[in-house]
N, C-alpha and C positions, 0 to 999 in steps of 0.2 A: 482416415488421415486427420480431421478436425479434434476429432476425439485425443487421439494421438498427441497432437499439440497443444488444449490446453490442458491435458495429465503431463507434459513436461512444466508445461508454463505453470501448474500448481506447484506439480515441483519442485520448480526454479524457485518461485515465493516461499517455499515452507524451507528450503533452505536458506534463506537469504534473511529470513528471520529470525531461526535459530540462532543466528549470530546477534542480533540485538539485545541488549545489558535486560535480565530480569528483575533485577533488583529497584533502576530508575536512577539510583544513585549517578553525582556528574562524578565525570573523570578529570583529572589533572589536563588540561590543554596546554598550560605551558611549564615546561619541565625545568629545573635548575641544575646546569651543568655539572656530573660529580658531588652529588648530595643525594643522599638516599632518604627516601620520602617514606617510604612503608614503615608496615609498624615495626616500635621498636623490640627487642629481642629482649628473650626471657634468659634471668641471669640462669649460670649454672651451680649447679651443688657441687660441694667439696669433692663427692662422691663420684660426679661424672666427670669432673676435673681430672682427678685422680684416675680413671680409667683412662681418658683419651691421654692421658700422659704416658700410663705406660702402652698403649697399643701403638704409639708414637716413637717409643723407644725404640721396638723391633724394626723402624720402617728406615732407619737409618745406616743398620749393619747389612752388608751383605758382602 
């Protein structure tokens, strides 16, 4: 019985520690409401914009 309890506790500790940050970088604690604080998006090329416009042109037709 004690072995099972120890195994369950060890498994629980592993699960809890798996959620810890690996890189150790600090995360923002105070977030500004409505303000995106992530990395900036990369701009699309003209070909990518054209392909998206062609795809969306068909979505309105039904």
